[in-house]
Every structure is written in structure tokens, then in C-alpha cells.
N, C-alpha and C positions, 0 to 999 in steps of 0.2 A: 511384526515385520522386522526382519533382520537386515540391517544396513551394512554395506561393505564400507567400513570406515578407512579412508585412505589419507585424510588430511589431519593435521594436528594444529590446534589453536592454543595459544598461550596468552595469559594476561597477568600483569603484575598487580597484586592486591595486598592490602594490609592484613595482618593476622586477625584483626577484628572482623574485617570483611569476609575472610575465609571462614572464620568461625560461624558467622551468621549464615552464610551460604550452606555450610555443612549442617547446621542445625535445621534449616529449612528443608534441605534434602532429606534428612532423617525423618522429619515430620511427614513428608510426602512419601516415604518408603522408597526413595531413589538414591542412587549413588550421587556423589557430588557432581561428577561429570555429566551424568544423565540429566540431573536437575538443571545445571547451567545450560546445557545444549537445548533442552526443551524450552526453557524460559527465553533464551536468546532467539531461538527460531520463531516462537510465538510473537515476541516483540518485533522482530525484523519483518515478519509477514504483516503485522498490523501497521507498521511504519510505511511499508511499501504501499499497502492498500490506501492509507490516508493520503498519500501523495499521488497515486495513479488513478484512483477511482473517483469519479465525479458523482456526487449524490445531489439529486434535485428534489425540491419540494414537489408535492402533487401539482401545485399551480404551475411551477416552472416546466414540469414534464408535459402538462397539458398545452402550454403555450408553444413549446417546441413541436409537439405532435401536430398542432393546428397549423403552424407555419409550414411544416413539411407537407401536410395534406393540401392546404390551400395557401400557397406562398403569396406574399404581397407583391404588387406590381413593382418592378425595378424603378429606382429613383433616376432622375436625370443624369446624375453622376455615373451611375452604373451603366445606363444606356450609352453614354458617351465613351466610357471605358471599353465596353463591348465593341462599339463601332471602331474605336482606334485599334483594337487588337485584331479585328477581322480584315483590316485592309490597309 
């Protein structure tokens, strides 16, 4: 896939950091820029997923499904709140 690259991103790094990144890029058969962009995008996607996706255990999933299928009776507090909101 050919991307239309319109934005530029710069970062200040040490010579040692640049050397390490260049070495890793060479080992992967990528340009330094491609290596950095691929790794940054993968890390960004993982970070977003970790913060936005809720993962439940099988037990928790089952509890939620059961509560949706057969919800418990509302508590007295909920009944009073509903009544206060309706009139």
C-alpha cells in the first residue's frame, strides 16, 4: 500500500540512539524512517487499545450477559429515583 505522506515528524535523539535505530532498521531490511514509523504506529495502536478496550474474563462476561438477559429487580433506591424523575 502506497501512502500519501503529507506530515513530517521530528524527534531529538542522541547519536547512540540514532545508531541503535539505524542498526535495527538495517536488520529488518527497512529504512530508518520506515522502521521508526512502523514501530511507532504499532506501539501507538497497542497503547490506544489498552486504554480503550475492556477485556473481561469468561466469568465476568457471563455475569454481564446473565444480568442483561435476566436483570435483577430494582432496589428501593432505584424505584424512588424513577418515581422522582417521572413526576
